[in-house]
Backbone as JSON, one array per atom type, in Angstrom:
{
  "sequence": "MDGILRPPLTIAEARRFPTEKGFRSGIGIDYVWPGSPAAKLGIKPGDLLLQFSHNPITSVADFQKWLYLYGAETKAQLVLLRGDTEHLVTEMTLEARPAWAKPR",
  "N": [[78.67, 107.81, 100.19], [79.23, 111.21, 100.05], [80.89, 114.24, 99.13], [83.61, 114.5, 99.31], [86.9, 114.82, 97.91], [89.79, 113.72, 96.2], [93.07, 113.32, 94.94], [95.45, 110.62, 94.13], [97.45, 109.27, 96.88], [100.36, 110.92, 98.21], [103.83, 110.0, 98.49], [104.78, 110.67, 101.03], [102.37, 110.85, 102.48], [101.49, 108.19, 102.33], [103.37, 106.96, 103.93], [102.46, 107.47, 106.46], [100.62, 105.56, 107.23], [99.35, 103.28, 109.64], [100.89, 100.56, 109.71], [101.31, 98.47, 111.46], [98.83, 97.85, 112.38], [97.7, 96.68, 110.26], [96.92, 98.28, 108.15], [97.59, 99.23, 104.95], [97.06, 100.78, 102.82], [94.98, 103.32, 101.34], [92.92, 106.26, 100.92], [93.54, 109.73, 100.66], [91.95, 112.66, 101.95], [91.17, 115.47, 100.18], [89.45, 117.6, 99.82], [86.48, 118.82, 101.31], [83.14, 119.22, 100.79], [81.3, 121.95, 101.99], [78.57, 121.45, 104.18], [78.06, 118.91, 103.24], [77.43, 115.29, 103.49], [79.87, 114.17, 104.37], [81.12, 116.38, 105.6], [79.31, 116.81, 107.69], [79.87, 114.61, 109.24], [82.26, 115.28, 110.27], [84.57, 114.86, 108.85], [87.69, 115.82, 107.55], [89.83, 117.8, 105.37], [92.93, 116.27, 104.66], [92.56, 114.07, 106.28], [92.86, 110.48, 106.22], [91.26, 107.95, 104.53], [90.79, 104.7, 105.42], [89.31, 102.3, 105.61], [86.19, 100.96, 104.47], [83.38, 99.95, 105.77], [84.65, 97.52, 106.77], [86.05, 96.84, 104.5], [89.08, 97.13, 102.92], [90.42, 100.16, 101.63], [91.88, 100.78, 98.64], [92.23, 102.51, 96.55], [90.93, 105.45, 94.87], [89.05, 104.62, 93.0], [88.35, 102.16, 94.09], [87.07, 102.97, 96.46], [84.87, 104.31, 95.32], [83.63, 102.14, 94.11], [82.73, 100.64, 96.37], [80.94, 102.49, 97.45], [78.99, 102.51, 95.42], [78.19, 99.78, 95.42], [77.13, 99.44, 98.0], [75.18, 101.48, 98.14], [72.69, 104.16, 98.3], [71.05, 105.11, 101.34], [71.87, 102.99, 102.94], [73.73, 101.67, 105.73], [77.09, 102.39, 106.63], [80.39, 101.82, 107.81], [83.13, 103.85, 108.54], [86.64, 104.0, 108.61], [89.1, 106.12, 109.57], [92.22, 107.92, 109.43], [93.69, 110.42, 111.27], [96.07, 112.89, 111.37], [99.04, 111.44, 112.66], [98.37, 109.35, 114.32], [95.73, 109.3, 115.31], [92.89, 107.46, 115.24], [89.81, 107.37, 113.64], [86.6, 106.18, 113.88], [83.59, 105.92, 112.38], [80.07, 105.71, 111.92], [77.74, 105.85, 109.31], [74.82, 106.79, 107.39], [74.52, 106.2, 104.07], [74.14, 108.62, 101.5], [72.54, 109.86, 98.55], [74.36, 111.6, 96.0], [74.17, 115.08, 96.2], [72.83, 117.41, 93.79], [74.31, 119.75, 93.65], [76.87, 119.04, 94.36], [78.94, 118.39, 92.44], [81.55, 116.45, 90.89], [84.91, 117.74, 90.93]],
  "CA": [[79.03, 109.02, 100.88], [79.7, 112.21, 99.12], [81.4, 115.46, 99.71], [85.06, 114.5, 99.4], [87.62, 114.74, 96.64], [91.21, 113.55, 96.47], [93.93, 112.56, 94.03], [96.19, 109.56, 94.84], [98.33, 109.67, 97.98], [101.78, 111.17, 97.99], [104.68, 109.05, 99.22], [104.8, 111.09, 102.44], [101.1, 110.45, 103.1], [101.46, 106.74, 102.45], [104.24, 106.57, 105.05], [101.74, 107.68, 107.72], [99.71, 104.46, 107.56], [99.75, 102.42, 110.77], [100.98, 99.21, 109.15], [101.24, 97.47, 112.52], [97.42, 97.51, 112.54], [97.25, 96.03, 109.04], [96.54, 99.23, 107.12], [98.69, 99.45, 104.01], [96.62, 101.64, 101.74], [93.81, 104.13, 101.61], [92.9, 107.49, 100.13], [93.55, 110.96, 101.44], [90.86, 113.59, 101.68], [91.72, 116.74, 99.74], [88.44, 118.65, 99.9], [85.19, 118.41, 101.85], [82.15, 120.22, 100.47], [80.53, 122.42, 103.14], [77.19, 120.96, 104.24], [77.94, 117.56, 102.69], [77.43, 114.23, 104.5], [81.22, 114.04, 104.92], [81.32, 117.51, 106.51], [78.48, 116.58, 108.88], [80.55, 113.59, 110.05], [83.5, 115.83, 110.81], [85.71, 114.5, 108.01], [88.41, 117.04, 107.21], [90.96, 117.64, 104.45], [94.11, 115.73, 105.33], [92.24, 112.75, 106.82], [93.08, 109.35, 105.33], [90.22, 106.92, 104.62], [91.47, 103.41, 105.38], [88.36, 101.19, 105.43], [84.77, 101.23, 104.24], [82.65, 98.77, 106.26], [85.58, 96.38, 106.85], [86.7, 96.63, 103.2], [90.21, 98.05, 102.77], [90.36, 101.07, 100.5], [93.19, 100.78, 97.99], [92.28, 103.57, 95.54], [89.69, 106.21, 94.75], [88.11, 103.76, 92.28], [87.9, 101.16, 95.05], [86.11, 103.65, 97.31], [83.67, 104.53, 94.51], [83.0, 100.83, 93.94], [81.99, 100.29, 97.58], [79.79, 103.4, 97.53], [78.0, 102.02, 94.47], [77.67, 98.48, 95.84], [76.3, 99.6, 99.2], [74.04, 102.28, 97.7], [72.08, 105.15, 99.19], [70.17, 104.68, 102.44], [72.42, 101.88, 103.72], [74.72, 102.09, 106.73], [78.48, 102.01, 106.38], [81.34, 102.24, 108.83], [84.35, 104.38, 107.97], [87.82, 104.08, 109.48], [89.98, 107.17, 109.07], [93.4, 108.27, 110.2], [93.9, 111.87, 111.31], [97.42, 113.06, 111.91], [99.81, 110.21, 112.54], [97.96, 108.28, 115.22], [94.34, 109.34, 115.74], [91.96, 106.66, 114.42], [88.41, 107.75, 113.76], [85.66, 105.19, 113.36], [82.28, 106.54, 112.39], [79.05, 105.03, 111.13], [76.87, 106.81, 108.62], [73.88, 106.31, 106.39], [74.92, 106.74, 102.77], [73.16, 109.47, 100.84], [72.79, 110.13, 97.13], [75.1, 112.85, 95.79], [73.32, 116.22, 95.85], [73.14, 117.96, 92.47], [75.29, 120.83, 93.76], [78.19, 118.5, 94.71], [79.49, 117.73, 91.25], [83.01, 116.25, 90.98], [85.73, 118.83, 90.39]],
  "C": [[79.56, 109.98, 99.87], [80.26, 113.39, 99.88], [82.9, 115.49, 99.86], [85.68, 114.35, 98.02], [89.1, 114.6, 96.96], [91.91, 112.8, 95.35], [94.67, 111.47, 94.8], [97.12, 110.11, 95.91], [99.74, 109.99, 97.51], [102.57, 110.11, 98.77], [104.7, 109.4, 100.7], [103.51, 110.7, 103.15], [101.05, 108.95, 103.3], [102.32, 106.25, 103.61], [103.54, 106.71, 106.4], [100.88, 106.49, 108.13], [100.23, 103.62, 108.72], [99.8, 100.96, 110.34], [100.95, 98.13, 110.21], [99.79, 97.05, 112.78], [96.85, 96.9, 111.26], [96.81, 96.97, 107.94], [97.73, 99.5, 106.23], [98.31, 100.36, 102.86], [95.39, 102.41, 102.17], [93.81, 105.32, 100.67], [92.87, 108.68, 101.08], [92.4, 111.86, 101.03], [91.46, 114.95, 101.37], [90.73, 117.88, 99.96], [87.16, 118.06, 100.47], [84.2, 119.53, 101.55], [81.42, 120.65, 101.74], [79.09, 121.91, 103.06], [77.0, 119.56, 103.71], [77.84, 116.54, 103.81], [78.8, 114.06, 105.15], [81.51, 115.15, 105.93], [80.54, 117.31, 107.8], [79.09, 115.53, 109.8], [81.83, 114.1, 110.68], [84.74, 115.43, 110.04], [86.35, 115.79, 107.52], [89.47, 116.76, 106.14], [92.19, 117.2, 105.24], [93.84, 114.39, 106.0], [92.54, 111.69, 105.77], [91.99, 108.33, 105.57], [90.86, 105.57, 104.4], [90.53, 102.25, 105.07], [86.96, 101.73, 105.23], [84.04, 99.95, 104.61], [83.5, 97.5, 106.16], [86.25, 96.03, 105.53], [87.86, 97.61, 103.09], [90.04, 98.91, 101.52], [91.76, 101.15, 99.9], [93.35, 101.88, 96.95], [90.96, 104.32, 95.56], [88.63, 105.36, 94.04], [87.53, 102.69, 93.2], [86.83, 101.76, 95.97], [84.79, 103.87, 96.56], [82.91, 103.23, 94.29], [82.15, 100.47, 95.16], [80.8, 101.21, 97.79], [78.65, 102.88, 96.65], [77.36, 100.72, 94.95], [76.78, 98.57, 97.08], [75.04, 100.4, 98.87], [73.49, 103.21, 98.77], [71.15, 104.48, 100.19], [70.64, 103.43, 103.16], [73.45, 102.43, 104.69], [76.1, 101.57, 106.35], [79.34, 102.53, 107.52], [82.61, 102.71, 108.13], [85.44, 104.38, 109.02], [88.76, 105.07, 108.82], [91.17, 107.35, 109.99], [93.55, 109.78, 110.11], [95.24, 112.11, 112.0], [98.17, 111.75, 111.73], [99.25, 109.07, 113.37], [96.48, 108.24, 115.55], [93.44, 108.57, 114.77], [90.54, 107.12, 114.7], [87.57, 106.65, 113.14], [84.29, 105.82, 113.48], [81.32, 105.73, 111.53], [78.14, 106.08, 110.52], [75.87, 106.08, 107.74], [74.24, 106.99, 105.08], [73.78, 107.53, 102.15], [73.53, 109.61, 99.36], [73.51, 111.47, 97.01], [74.12, 113.97, 95.45], [73.75, 116.81, 94.51], [74.22, 119.03, 92.54], [76.7, 120.31, 94.01], [78.78, 117.72, 93.54], [81.0, 117.55, 91.41], [83.76, 117.41, 90.34], [86.71, 118.3, 89.38]]
}
């Protein structure tokens, strides 16, 4: 999946995780490229990505690893947290990064 960018979580963001559901880590979404696969799914800046196809996300590098291992044209399920309580679960088909969506 492409179209998102984010540095590590702040302490305040990490406190939002619903630990009673077993989520203890993830990555926050800082930017979503317009027209990207992430934008088409409705992912927004401020969302927290908690899981990638049942794999907990512990860092940006971890997320990139799962993207690489699954590869383009495969299906993946994403679990996100929006606000303090809204869980979003969405399934998508992974796409190769478009040339215009270079990392910032």
